All heavy atoms as an XYZ file, in Angstrom:
933
protein
N     167.770    151.668   -186.208
C     166.772    151.098   -185.324
C     166.089    152.189   -184.499
O     164.886    152.128   -184.281
C     167.465    150.065   -184.416
C     166.552    149.343   -183.512
S     165.420    148.364   -184.505
C     164.382    147.719   -183.259
N     166.864    153.174   -184.061
C     166.304    154.242   -183.236
C     165.194    154.994   -183.979
O     164.187    155.367   -183.391
C     167.413    155.196   -182.794
C     166.914    156.320   -181.924
C     166.538    156.080   -180.611
C     166.780    157.602   -182.429
C     166.057    157.094   -179.810
C     166.303    158.630   -181.638
C     165.947    158.373   -180.329
O     165.473    159.369   -179.541
N     165.369    155.201   -185.277
C     164.364    155.912   -186.076
C     163.098    155.086   -186.260
O     162.017    155.624   -186.491
C     164.942    156.274   -187.443
C     165.983    157.343   -187.370
C     166.444    157.696   -188.752
N     167.622    158.535   -188.675
C     168.289    158.951   -189.705
N     167.903    158.603   -190.931
N     169.340    159.702   -189.560
N     163.215    153.794   -186.166
C     162.052    152.918   -186.352
C     161.203    152.804   -185.089
O     160.066    152.321   -185.158
C     162.511    151.530   -186.786
N     161.714    153.227   -183.945
C     160.969    153.079   -182.695
C     159.601    153.748   -182.697
O     158.621    153.120   -182.250
C     161.805    153.576   -181.508
C     162.872    152.615   -181.016
C     163.678    153.248   -179.894
C     162.268    151.308   -180.556
N     159.449    154.969   -183.151
C     158.103    155.556   -183.159
C     157.106    154.760   -184.006
O     155.955    154.567   -183.600
C     158.319    156.967   -183.731
C     159.741    157.276   -183.435
C     160.454    155.954   -183.537
N     157.545    154.275   -185.171
C     156.652    153.470   -186.009
C     156.307    152.150   -185.329
O     155.152    151.705   -185.359
C     157.290    153.197   -187.373
C     157.390    154.460   -188.214
O     156.606    155.396   -187.962
O     158.249    154.499   -189.109
N     157.318    151.531   -184.722
C     157.077    150.283   -184.013
C     156.125    150.513   -182.844
O     155.200    149.727   -182.621
C     158.388    149.675   -183.510
C     158.172    148.460   -182.662
C     157.869    147.238   -183.231
C     158.246    148.539   -181.277
C     157.642    146.111   -182.453
C     158.024    147.423   -180.481
C     157.726    146.217   -181.074
N     156.342    151.563   -182.094
C     155.481    151.895   -180.950
C     154.036    152.042   -181.414
O     153.129    151.467   -180.825
C     155.976    153.185   -180.294
C     155.127    153.623   -179.133
C     155.370    153.156   -177.856
C     154.066    154.507   -179.317
C     154.584    153.553   -176.795
C     153.270    154.907   -178.270
C     153.532    154.436   -177.002
O     152.751    154.821   -175.956
N     153.849    152.826   -182.468
C     152.492    153.026   -182.979
C     151.881    151.704   -183.422
O     150.750    151.378   -183.055
C     152.500    154.018   -184.146
C     151.114    154.252   -184.696
C     150.270    155.172   -184.100
C     150.639    153.520   -185.787
C     148.991    155.377   -184.584
C     149.365    153.713   -186.269
C     148.551    154.643   -185.663
O     147.274    154.829   -186.123
N     152.626    150.932   -184.214
C     152.100    149.662   -184.718
C     151.767    148.705   -183.577
O     150.701    148.094   -183.541
C     153.122    149.002   -185.656
C     152.727    147.618   -186.072
C     151.834    147.266   -187.031
C     153.202    146.388   -185.516
N     151.711    145.901   -187.113
C     152.551    145.332   -186.178
C     154.112    146.079   -184.510
C     152.786    144.003   -185.880
C     154.334    144.750   -184.211
C     153.670    143.737   -184.900
N     152.684    148.596   -182.598
C     152.496    147.636   -181.515
C     151.344    148.032   -180.598
O     150.478    147.224   -180.281
C     153.792    147.501   -180.704
C     153.756    146.395   -179.700
C     153.868    145.077   -180.103
C     153.600    146.661   -178.350
C     153.832    144.039   -179.180
C     153.557    145.630   -177.426
C     153.675    144.328   -177.846
N     151.311    149.287   -180.172
C     150.308    149.691   -179.190
C     148.941    149.984   -179.787
O     147.940    149.912   -179.085
C     150.809    150.887   -178.386
C     151.840    150.501   -177.372
C     153.184    150.669   -177.629
C     151.466    149.927   -176.177
C     154.135    150.293   -176.706
C     152.412    149.545   -175.244
C     153.752    149.729   -175.511
N     148.868    150.305   -181.046
C     147.569    150.627   -181.637
C     147.020    149.527   -182.536
O     145.916    149.662   -183.062
C     147.639    151.950   -182.394
C     147.842    153.105   -181.448
C     149.086    153.693   -181.312
C     146.794    153.577   -180.666
C     149.288    154.738   -180.420
C     146.985    154.610   -179.778
C     148.230    155.198   -179.663
O     148.418    156.226   -178.775
N     147.774    148.466   -182.714
C     147.242    147.336   -183.473
C     147.324    146.056   -182.661
O     146.305    145.460   -182.340
C     147.979    147.152   -184.817
O     149.369    146.985   -184.572
C     147.753    148.323   -185.744
N     148.525    145.638   -182.304
C     148.704    144.358   -181.620
C     148.059    144.368   -180.236
O     147.264    143.475   -179.899
C     150.210    143.998   -181.516
C     150.398    142.725   -180.708
C     150.810    143.851   -182.895
N     148.377    145.358   -179.424
C     147.830    145.400   -178.062
C     146.316    145.566   -178.085
O     145.605    144.880   -177.341
C     148.500    146.513   -177.233
C     149.975    146.189   -176.992
C     147.786    146.726   -175.913
C     150.221    144.953   -176.132
N     145.815    146.451   -178.919
C     144.358    146.613   -178.991
C     143.683    145.337   -179.487
O     142.597    144.988   -179.026
C     143.994    147.792   -179.893
C     144.275    149.170   -179.310
C     143.899    150.248   -180.313
C     143.516    149.369   -178.020
N     144.319    144.660   -180.411
C     143.759    143.417   -180.936
C     143.683    142.366   -179.831
O     142.711    141.622   -179.724
C     144.612    142.911   -182.099
C     144.121    141.605   -182.673
C     143.027    141.581   -183.520
C     144.746    140.407   -182.357
C     142.562    140.389   -184.055
C     144.288    139.210   -182.887
C     143.204    139.201   -183.729
O     142.747    138.031   -184.253
N     144.718    142.298   -179.002
C     144.775    141.266   -177.962
C     144.201    141.707   -176.622
O     144.211    140.915   -175.661
C     146.229    140.812   -177.756
C     146.747    139.983   -178.886
N     146.214    138.764   -179.219
C     147.756    140.205   -179.763
C     146.862    138.263   -180.253
N     147.798    139.122   -180.610
N     143.688    142.902   -176.510
C     143.185    143.397   -175.231
C     142.082    142.503   -174.664
O     142.069    142.200   -173.468
C     142.685    144.831   -175.385
N     141.167    142.053   -175.498
C     140.084    141.201   -174.999
C     140.615    139.837   -174.559
O     140.152    139.273   -173.565
C     138.996    141.038   -176.059
O     139.540    140.529   -177.253
N     141.607    139.310   -175.272
C     142.203    138.031   -174.883
C     142.953    138.177   -173.564
O     142.858    137.312   -172.693
C     143.159    137.527   -175.984
O     142.421    137.428   -177.207
C     143.734    136.176   -175.636
N     143.685    139.266   -173.417
C     144.389    139.524   -172.157
C     143.389    139.654   -171.013
O     143.597    139.110   -169.927
C     145.265    140.788   -172.286
C     146.413    140.536   -173.263
C     145.809    141.220   -170.926
C     147.171    141.775   -173.678
N     142.277    140.347   -171.261
C     141.235    140.479   -170.242
C     140.663    139.109   -169.865
O     140.414    138.828   -168.688
C     140.133    141.405   -170.738
N     140.460    138.247   -170.853
C     139.971    136.890   -170.574
C     140.952    136.124   -169.696
O     140.567    135.498   -168.712
C     139.744    136.125   -171.870
C     139.315    134.687   -171.654
C     139.310    133.856   -172.933
O     139.556    134.400   -174.021
O     139.072    132.648   -172.827
N     142.236    136.189   -170.038
C     143.254    135.475   -169.256
C     143.310    135.999   -167.816
O     143.369    135.209   -166.863
C     144.627    135.598   -169.904
C     144.749    134.886   -171.225
C     145.727    135.265   -172.125
C     143.903    133.854   -171.591
C     145.861    134.623   -173.347
C     144.020    133.204   -172.803
C     145.006    133.589   -173.688
N     143.303    137.301   -167.647
C     143.346    137.879   -166.300
C     142.099    137.512   -165.500
O     142.182    137.217   -164.298
C     143.510    139.398   -166.370
C     144.857    139.897   -166.889
C     144.834    141.404   -167.056
C     145.983    139.463   -165.963
N     140.957    137.516   -166.160
C     139.726    137.131   -165.478
C     139.755    135.653   -165.081
O     139.296    135.276   -163.989
C     138.522    137.426   -166.370
C     137.228    137.427   -165.599
O     137.142    138.011   -164.522
N     136.216    136.788   -166.148
N     140.306    134.799   -165.945
C     140.440    133.375   -165.603
C     141.352    133.182   -164.393
O     141.081    132.338   -163.533
C     140.983    132.584   -166.786
C     139.976    132.457   -167.900
O     138.784    132.702   -167.712
N     140.444    132.104   -169.088
N     142.428    133.961   -164.337
C     143.330    133.881   -163.173
C     142.588    134.304   -161.912
O     142.690    133.652   -160.869
C     144.581    134.748   -163.404
C     145.451    134.135   -164.496
C     145.376    134.913   -162.117
C     146.564    135.032   -164.985
N     141.828    135.381   -161.991
C     141.071    135.861   -160.825
C     140.075    134.811   -160.357
O     139.930    134.572   -159.158
C     140.355    137.169   -161.193
C     139.462    137.706   -160.096
C     140.267    138.094   -158.866
N     139.420    138.572   -157.815
C     139.077    137.844   -156.741
N     139.522    136.627   -156.591
N     138.300    138.347   -155.815
N     139.371    134.161   -161.270
C     138.414    133.127   -160.888
C     139.126    131.905   -160.296
O     138.615    131.284   -159.368
C     137.534    132.738   -162.078
C     136.340    133.633   -162.169
C     136.191    134.727   -162.954
C     135.138    133.521   -161.404
N     134.964    135.309   -162.737
C     134.293    134.590   -161.788
C     134.688    132.643   -160.429
C     133.033    134.782   -161.236
C     133.425    132.829   -159.893
C     132.621    133.887   -160.293
N     140.284    131.551   -160.833
C     141.040    130.412   -160.286
C     141.484    130.703   -158.860
O     141.389    129.832   -157.980
C     142.239    130.095   -161.172
N     141.939    131.912   -158.609
C     142.326    132.300   -157.245
C     141.107    132.256   -156.329
O     141.176    131.759   -155.199
C     142.978    133.695   -157.249
C     144.344    133.639   -157.934
C     143.115    134.240   -155.833
C     144.953    134.999   -158.202
N     139.984    132.758   -156.822
C     138.761    132.748   -156.013
C     138.344    131.319   -155.648
O     138.003    131.040   -154.497
C     137.635    133.455   -156.769
C     136.342    133.471   -156.037
N     136.110    134.265   -154.941
C     135.202    132.769   -156.224
C     134.891    134.051   -154.487
N     134.321    133.150   -155.258
N     138.386    130.406   -156.614
C     138.010    129.015   -156.332
C     138.962    128.365   -155.323
O     138.539    127.623   -154.446
C     137.988    128.206   -157.627
C     136.802    128.506   -158.484
C     136.705    127.548   -159.662
N     135.732    128.039   -160.597
C     136.010    128.716   -161.697
N     137.262    128.953   -162.045
N     135.052    129.151   -162.486
N     140.252    128.650   -155.464
C     141.225    128.119   -154.512
C     140.940    128.652   -153.110
O     140.930    127.898   -152.139
C     142.655    128.496   -154.932
C     143.670    128.169   -153.873
C     144.099    126.870   -153.694
C     144.170    129.162   -153.038
C     145.020    126.558   -152.707
C     145.080    128.857   -152.051
C     145.508    127.559   -151.884
O     146.407    127.260   -150.906
N     140.681    129.939   -153.016
C     140.429    130.532   -151.702
C     139.097    130.075   -151.110
O     138.944    130.057   -149.889
C     140.493    132.054   -151.790
C     141.890    132.626   -152.017
C     141.826    134.130   -152.218
C     142.835    132.265   -150.883
N     138.133    129.716   -151.952
C     136.871    129.184   -151.422
C     137.102    127.892   -150.644
O     136.460    127.663   -149.619
C     135.875    128.934   -152.553
C     135.010    130.103   -152.969
C     134.100    129.705   -154.125
C     134.188    130.622   -151.816
N     138.016    127.064   -151.120
C     138.352    125.842   -150.385
C     138.961    126.194   -149.034
O     138.645    125.571   -148.018
C     139.313    124.974   -151.190
S     138.609    124.323   -152.698
N     139.831    127.184   -149.014
C     140.425    127.650   -147.752
C     139.348    128.237   -146.844
O     139.359    128.036   -145.640
C     141.514    128.699   -148.008
C     142.701    128.215   -148.779
C     143.446    127.113   -148.088
N     143.954    127.545   -146.798
C     144.535    126.740   -145.930
N     144.712    125.477   -146.213
N     144.945    127.184   -144.777
N     138.416    128.971   -147.443
C     137.329    129.572   -146.671
C     136.468    128.492   -146.016
O     136.128    128.596   -144.839
C     136.483    130.456   -147.584
C     135.246    131.007   -146.929
C     135.307    132.138   -146.136
C     134.011    130.391   -147.110
C     134.174    132.645   -145.531
C     132.872    130.887   -146.511
C     132.957    132.024   -145.725
O     131.831    132.512   -145.117
N     136.112    127.463   -146.779
C     135.308    126.369   -146.228
C     136.013    125.703   -145.055
O     135.375    125.298   -144.084
C     134.994    125.328   -147.304
C     134.022    125.853   -148.348
O     133.309    126.836   -148.064
O     133.996    125.294   -149.454
N     137.325    125.594   -145.126
C     138.097    124.995   -144.038
C     138.152    125.929   -142.830
O     138.036    125.490   -141.686
C     139.526    124.685   -144.506
C     140.416    124.250   -143.397
C     140.528    122.981   -142.890
C     141.309    125.064   -142.641
N     141.443    122.971   -141.864
C     141.934    124.233   -141.693
C     141.638    126.414   -142.676
C     142.873    124.721   -140.787
C     142.566    126.897   -141.773
C     143.172    126.055   -140.843
N     138.297    127.216   -143.069
C     138.553    128.164   -141.982
C     137.293    128.670   -141.289
O     137.330    129.009   -140.106
C     139.343    129.355   -142.525
N     136.182    128.715   -141.984
C     134.966    129.330   -141.437
C     134.352    128.469   -140.336
O     134.138    127.273   -140.501
C     133.950    129.535   -142.558
C     132.675    130.210   -142.117
C     132.623    131.578   -141.949
C     131.522    129.471   -141.893
C     131.445    132.207   -141.563
C     130.336    130.089   -141.509
C     130.309    131.456   -141.345
O     129.141    132.080   -140.955
N     134.082    129.122   -139.210
C     133.380    128.455   -138.103
C     132.260    129.374   -137.638
O     132.474    130.552   -137.397
C     134.340    128.169   -136.945
C     135.383    127.127   -137.273
C     136.331    126.873   -136.106
O     136.369    127.690   -135.166
O     137.023    125.856   -136.154
N     131.085    128.800   -137.480
C     129.903    129.575   -137.122
C     129.341    129.074   -135.798
O     129.362    127.884   -135.528
C     128.882    129.417   -138.232
C     127.620    130.181   -138.060
C     126.779    129.976   -139.270
N     125.610    129.189   -138.875
C     124.547    129.007   -139.618
N     124.516    129.493   -140.825
N     123.532    128.324   -139.189
N     128.813    129.999   -135.010
C     128.148    129.602   -133.774
C     126.994    130.558   -133.501
O     127.032    131.722   -133.884
C     129.131    129.608   -132.603
O     129.595    130.916   -132.366
N     125.969    130.054   -132.861
C     124.814    130.877   -132.513
C     125.150    131.685   -131.266
O     125.756    131.177   -130.327
C     123.605    129.984   -132.230
C     123.209    129.126   -133.396
C     121.885    129.536   -133.987
O     121.219    130.400   -133.418
O     121.538    128.972   -135.033
N     124.745    132.957   -131.271
C     124.921    133.795   -130.096
C     123.799    133.500   -129.107
O     122.671    133.213   -129.487
C     124.892    135.270   -130.478
C     126.071    135.782   -131.288
C     125.848    137.240   -131.662
C     127.353    135.658   -130.508
N     124.120    133.612   -127.861
C     123.139    133.384   -126.818
C     122.344    134.666   -126.603
O     122.902    135.696   -126.252
C     123.862    132.955   -125.530
C     122.892    132.538   -124.458
O     121.704    132.829   -124.528
N     123.425    131.861   -123.454
N     121.029    134.628   -126.791
C     120.209    135.828   -126.659
C     120.161    136.329   -125.221
O     119.858    137.488   -124.979
C     118.799    135.575   -127.186
O     118.193    134.521   -126.472
N     120.444    135.463   -124.250
C     120.430    135.899   -122.850
C     121.644    136.766   -122.528
O     121.559    137.677   -121.709
C     120.406    134.683   -121.925
C     119.141    133.858   -122.066
C     119.225    132.561   -121.287
O     120.200    132.384   -120.521
O     118.327    131.741   -121.435
N     122.777    136.522   -123.172
C     123.982    137.276   -122.849
C     124.153    138.514   -123.713
O     124.630    139.532   -123.253
C     125.249    136.396   -122.995
O     125.302    135.894   -124.328
C     125.218    135.256   -122.002
N     123.766    138.457   -124.975
C     123.972    139.623   -125.836
C     122.686    140.414   -126.078
O     122.718    141.470   -126.670
C     124.600    139.230   -127.174
C     123.680    138.390   -128.037
O     122.524    138.177   -127.649
O     124.112    137.952   -129.103
N     121.563    139.877   -125.666
C     120.312    140.603   -125.768
C     119.591    140.485   -127.103
O     118.426    140.774   -127.196
N     120.274    140.049   -128.152
C     119.637    140.003   -129.465
C     119.614    138.618   -130.090
O     118.732    138.300   -130.857
C     120.351    140.956   -130.428
C     120.226    142.416   -130.043
C     120.935    143.311   -131.024
O     121.222    142.869   -132.152
O     121.222    144.455   -130.666
N     120.547    137.808   -129.788
C     120.666    136.532   -130.476
C     121.256    136.744   -131.847
O     121.603    137.849   -132.226
N     121.423    135.695   -132.612
C     121.968    135.828   -133.951
C     123.106    134.860   -134.185
O     123.204    133.831   -133.524
N     123.977    135.201   -135.104
C     125.091    134.334   -135.454
C     126.416    135.053   -135.225
O     126.528    136.258   -135.404
C     125.003    133.914   -136.923
C     123.809    133.065   -137.304
C     123.793    132.851   -138.804
C     123.854    131.733   -136.594
N     127.391    134.277   -134.836
C     128.746    134.771   -134.686
C     129.644    133.848   -135.499
O     129.364    132.660   -135.611
C     129.143    134.722   -133.213
C     130.518    135.256   -132.927
C     130.830    135.197   -131.445
O     131.109    134.076   -130.953
O     130.786    136.239   -130.798
N     130.699    134.384   -136.069
C     131.600    133.525   -136.832
C     133.039    133.899   -136.523
O     133.334    134.979   -136.026
C     131.335    133.634   -138.333
C     131.737    134.953   -138.943
C     132.997    135.115   -139.517
C     130.861    136.032   -138.944
C     133.375    136.319   -140.078
C     131.228    137.234   -139.503
C     132.482    137.381   -140.070
O     132.847    138.577   -140.610
N     133.908    132.970   -136.833
C     135.342    133.196   -136.714
C     136.033    132.376   -137.793
O     135.393    131.560   -138.451
C     135.852    132.813   -135.310
O     137.217    133.215   -135.198
C     135.730    131.315   -135.066
N     137.293    132.609   -137.977
C     138.077    131.841   -138.944
C     139.210    131.135   -138.210
O     139.857    131.725   -137.358
C     138.682    132.740   -140.031
C     137.652    133.404   -140.897
C     137.513    134.777   -140.905
C     136.819    132.653   -141.717
C     136.576    135.393   -141.713
C     135.883    133.263   -142.518
C     135.763    134.637   -142.505
O     134.826    135.232   -143.306
N     139.407    129.874   -138.560
C     140.601    129.172   -138.076
C     141.776    129.678   -138.904
O     141.776    129.579   -140.124
C     140.467    127.667   -138.269
C     139.581    126.998   -137.265
C     139.681    125.509   -137.410
N     138.950    125.126   -138.626
C     138.986    123.931   -139.169
N     139.744    122.993   -138.653
N     138.287    123.654   -140.239
N     142.749    130.205   -138.242
C     143.942    130.703   -138.934
C     144.976    129.588   -138.906
O     145.195    128.965   -137.864
C     144.481    131.968   -138.237
C     145.735    132.469   -138.917
C     143.410    133.052   -138.209
N     145.617    129.302   -140.041
C     146.649    128.256   -140.043
C     147.728    128.525   -138.988
O     148.074    129.679   -138.720
C     147.236    128.339   -141.458
C     146.154    128.940   -142.281
C     145.429    129.881   -141.369
N     148.236    127.463   -138.407
C     149.234    127.591   -137.341
C     150.497    128.311   -137.804
O     151.180    128.946   -137.005
C     149.608    126.211   -136.802
C     148.475    125.515   -136.098
C     148.850    124.113   -135.655
O     150.037    123.752   -135.749
O     147.949    123.395   -135.210
N     150.808    128.217   -139.096
C     152.023    128.842   -139.623
C     151.945    130.366   -139.578
O     152.968    131.045   -139.611
C     152.282    128.412   -141.073
C     152.451    126.927   -141.278
C     151.121    126.193   -141.424
O     150.136    126.796   -141.900
O     151.063    125.015   -141.047
N     150.747    130.902   -139.505
C     150.569    132.356   -139.479
C     150.554    132.786   -138.017
O     149.538    132.649   -137.330
C     149.275    132.780   -140.202
C     149.290    132.288   -141.640
C     149.106    134.288   -140.146
C     148.030    132.576   -142.414
N     151.674    133.325   -137.561
C     151.801    133.701   -136.153
C     151.728    135.202   -135.923
O     151.311    135.646   -134.860
C     153.124    133.162   -135.601
C     153.190    131.642   -135.630
C     154.546    131.122   -135.201
O     155.463    131.926   -134.959
O     154.681    129.886   -135.092
N     152.131    135.992   -136.893
C     152.159    137.443   -136.743
C     150.735    137.994   -136.679
O     149.894    137.637   -137.519
C     152.907    138.056   -137.926
C     153.100    139.540   -137.768
O     152.148    140.286   -138.097
O     154.181    139.947   -137.310
N     150.428    138.871   -135.719
C     149.070    139.426   -135.612
C     148.618    140.182   -136.867
O     147.451    140.104   -137.242
C     149.159    140.379   -134.409
C     150.324    139.896   -133.619
C     151.278    139.290   -134.591
N     149.537    140.880   -137.525
C     149.176    141.579   -138.757
C     148.799    140.583   -139.849
O     147.802    140.751   -140.548
C     150.324    142.474   -139.227
C     150.096    143.173   -140.567
C     148.888    144.114   -140.498
C     151.340    143.918   -140.994
N     149.579    139.526   -139.994
C     149.285    138.501   -140.997
C     147.962    137.807   -140.679
O     147.191    137.488   -141.593
C     150.420    137.491   -141.066
N     147.672    137.579   -139.407
C     146.392    136.974   -139.030
C     145.233    137.893   -139.406
O     144.203    137.433   -139.904
C     146.376    136.673   -137.536
C     147.299    135.551   -137.145
C     147.345    135.330   -135.645
O     146.801    136.101   -134.861
N     148.010    134.259   -135.247
N     145.413    139.184   -139.180
C     144.381    140.154   -139.547
C     144.179    140.186   -141.061
O     143.042    140.255   -141.544
C     144.778    141.539   -139.038
O     143.861    142.499   -139.461
N     145.267    140.105   -141.807
C     145.176    140.102   -143.267
C     144.484    138.824   -143.754
O     143.703    138.858   -144.706
C     146.563    140.237   -143.875
C     147.187    141.596   -143.622
S     148.910    141.696   -144.098
C     148.754    141.817   -145.851
N     144.753    137.702   -143.102
C     144.092    136.438   -143.446
C     142.585    136.568   -143.207
O     141.779    136.163   -144.043
C     144.683    135.306   -142.612
C     144.114    133.953   -142.927
C     144.590    133.209   -144.000
C     143.096    133.398   -142.152
C     144.071    131.964   -144.299
C     142.569    132.158   -142.442
C     143.056    131.439   -143.515
O     142.542    130.211   -143.807
N     142.213    137.142   -142.076
C     140.803    137.336   -141.742
C     140.137    138.209   -142.805
O     139.053    137.896   -143.288
C     140.699    137.990   -140.363
C     139.301    138.157   -139.866
C     138.393    139.084   -140.285
C     138.638    137.371   -138.884
N     137.215    138.940   -139.618
C     137.339    137.901   -138.740
C     139.014    136.300   -138.098
C     136.421    137.376   -137.856
C     138.089    135.792   -137.208
C     136.808    136.312   -137.098
N     140.791    139.304   -143.195
C     140.239    140.194   -144.218
C     140.108    139.482   -145.567
O     139.112    139.639   -146.271
C     141.127    141.425   -144.362
C     140.569    142.459   -145.295
C     141.430    143.714   -145.344
O     142.227    143.945   -144.430
O     141.281    144.451   -146.329
N     141.094    138.677   -145.927
C     141.040    137.922   -147.174
C     139.864    136.947   -147.168
O     139.127    136.841   -148.149
C     142.349    137.165   -147.395
C     142.431    136.296   -148.647
C     142.331    137.161   -149.901
C     143.717    135.489   -148.641
N     139.648    136.258   -146.060
C     138.530    135.332   -145.965
C     137.202    136.068   -146.093
O     136.259    135.577   -146.715
C     138.578    134.546   -144.649
C     139.718    133.549   -144.556
S     139.610    132.228   -145.782
C     140.913    132.683   -146.912
N     137.108    137.275   -145.521
C     135.875    138.059   -145.676
C     135.655    138.467   -147.126
O     134.521    138.494   -147.603
C     135.916    139.306   -144.782
C     135.534    138.979   -143.352
O     134.789    138.043   -143.088
N     136.053    139.752   -142.428
N     136.722    138.787   -147.850
C     136.595    139.195   -149.253
C     136.228    138.025   -150.157
O     135.583    138.219   -151.191
C     137.887    139.847   -149.735
C     138.082    141.225   -149.160
C     139.318    141.882   -149.721
C     139.456    143.285   -149.157
N     140.588    143.998   -149.725
N     136.623    136.815   -149.789
C     136.326    135.632   -150.607
C     134.831    135.348   -150.637
O     134.330    134.732   -151.575
C     137.109    134.410   -150.074
C     136.626    133.111   -150.668
C     138.581    134.585   -150.337
N     134.110    135.837   -149.652
C     132.679    135.584   -149.593
C     131.940    136.169   -150.794
O     130.875    135.694   -151.166
C     132.116    136.148   -148.291
C     132.673    135.401   -147.096
C     132.509    136.129   -145.803
N     131.126    136.399   -145.487
C     130.733    136.918   -144.340
N     131.615    137.204   -143.410
N     129.479    137.146   -144.115
N     132.480    137.199   -151.414
C     131.874    137.802   -152.614
C     132.590    137.282   -153.860
O     133.806    137.136   -153.864
C     131.990    139.319   -152.547
N     131.834    137.025   -154.900
C     132.430    136.567   -156.156
C     133.148    137.716   -156.852
O     132.859    138.887   -156.583
C     131.343    136.011   -157.078
C     130.786    134.700   -156.630
C     129.837    134.103   -157.659
O     129.397    134.831   -158.585
O     129.543    132.912   -157.538
N     134.044    137.401   -157.787
C     134.670    138.458   -158.581
C     133.623    139.289   -159.316
O     132.522    138.819   -159.617
C     135.551    137.684   -159.570
C     135.855    136.407   -158.871
C     134.619    136.086   -158.082
N     133.978    140.507   -159.629
C     133.045    141.449   -160.242
C     132.562    140.962   -161.611
O     131.381    141.003   -161.916
C     133.694    142.840   -160.386
C     134.008    143.396   -159.002
C     132.795    143.793   -161.147
C     134.860    144.645   -159.024
N     133.488    140.508   -162.443
C     133.134    140.075   -163.800
C     132.862    138.580   -163.827
O     133.626    137.800   -163.277
C     134.258    140.400   -164.784
C     134.519    141.864   -164.918
C     135.644    142.436   -164.345
C     133.637    142.681   -165.608
C     135.880    143.795   -164.455
C     133.869    144.035   -165.720
C     134.998    144.593   -165.150
N     131.783    138.204   -164.489
C     131.507    136.784   -164.687
C     132.542    136.218   -165.646
O     133.206    136.954   -166.378
C     130.115    136.578   -165.249
C     129.026    136.925   -164.256
C     127.688    136.586   -164.798
N     127.378    137.511   -165.895
C     126.259    137.511   -166.578
N     125.341    136.624   -166.316
N     126.044    138.374   -167.536
N     132.658    134.914   -165.679
C     133.594    134.280   -166.604
C     133.096    134.484   -168.036
O     131.899    134.443   -168.297
C     133.721    132.799   -166.293
C     134.408    132.546   -164.961
C     134.593    131.084   -164.698
O     133.640    130.478   -164.179
O     135.677    130.566   -165.014
N     134.023    134.711   -168.937
C     133.675    134.908   -170.339
C     134.768    134.311   -171.218
O     135.882    134.066   -170.759
C     133.463    136.385   -170.671
C     134.680    137.244   -170.455
C     135.607    137.444   -171.463
C     134.885    137.859   -169.236
C     136.722    138.239   -171.264
C     135.993    138.662   -169.019
C     136.914    138.850   -170.041
N     134.418    134.071   -172.473
C     135.359    133.519   -173.440
C     135.371    134.436   -174.656
O     134.314    134.811   -175.179
C     134.949    132.095   -173.871
C     134.993    131.160   -172.669
C     135.838    131.584   -174.985
C     134.438    129.773   -172.945
N     136.564    134.777   -175.081
C     136.732    135.590   -176.286
C     136.619    134.662   -177.487
O     137.172    133.557   -177.482
C     138.106    136.296   -176.262
C     138.357    137.039   -177.552
C     138.182    137.230   -175.075
N     135.918    135.060   -178.533
C     135.787    134.201   -179.707
C     137.139    133.861   -180.327
O     138.054    134.693   -180.310
C     134.956    135.022   -180.688
C     134.432    136.167   -179.925
C     135.222    136.322   -178.676
N     137.289    132.660   -180.847
C     138.574    132.263   -181.460
C     139.017    133.199   -182.576
O     140.217    133.368   -182.797
C     138.280    130.872   -182.017
C     137.116    130.373   -181.228
C     136.319    131.567   -180.862
N     138.077    133.838   -183.253
C     138.467    134.757   -184.334
C     139.246    135.957   -183.803
O     139.979    136.592   -184.570
C     137.229    135.229   -185.084
O     136.370    135.929   -184.204
N     139.125    136.244   -182.530
C     139.864    137.366   -181.938
C     141.244    136.955   -181.466
O     141.943    137.760   -180.861
C     139.065    137.944   -180.770
N     141.656    135.715   -181.744
C     142.946    135.216   -181.263
C     143.839    134.717   -182.386
O     144.883    134.146   -182.132
C     142.719    134.081   -180.275
C     141.931    134.457   -179.044
C     141.726    133.246   -178.162
C     140.884    133.576   -176.963
N     140.675    132.434   -176.087
N     143.470    134.925   -183.627
C     144.190    134.306   -184.739
C     145.362    135.111   -185.266
O     146.311    134.542   -185.770
C     143.225    134.015   -185.887
C     142.262    132.917   -185.532
C     141.480    132.467   -186.750
N     140.525    131.456   -186.338
C     139.241    131.465   -186.635
N     138.763    132.417   -187.401
N     138.455    130.518   -186.219
N     145.294    136.426   -185.187
C     146.356    137.256   -185.776
C     147.476    137.502   -184.781
O     147.299    137.440   -183.589
C     145.783    138.582   -186.235
C     144.827    138.400   -187.400
C     144.335    139.709   -187.907
N     145.438    140.501   -188.446
C     145.320    141.766   -188.792
N     144.177    142.392   -188.638
N     146.355    142.420   -189.273
N     148.622    137.849   -185.292
C     149.815    138.212   -184.538
C     150.278    137.067   -183.693
O     150.658    137.096   -182.615
C     149.615    139.474   -183.713
C     149.123    140.640   -184.532
C     147.844    141.142   -184.359
C     149.938    141.230   -185.484
C     147.386    142.206   -185.107
C     149.499    142.304   -186.240
C     148.223    142.788   -186.032
O     147.780    143.836   -186.777
């Protein structure tokens, strides 16, 4: 078995993995989009907007904050929640895509 490892390594990494790389990319991208959609619901719940008073700040405009769930008490965790909500505002880098079924038939 030990002597077969180099051949197996070559076969697995240069045929099977390369063949399934696009399918793996599709699955990972689907997971990323599912997480994004879930967090958008959290974002809609947490986001609060208010108009700034031009008399007090001199410029006017918009101010926003996030409602942090009561279970999150640690200041670091609250800061991380705030940062996560800010990141949810942008969509994932890659659009959703589907790998053709012909790329999923072997192995």
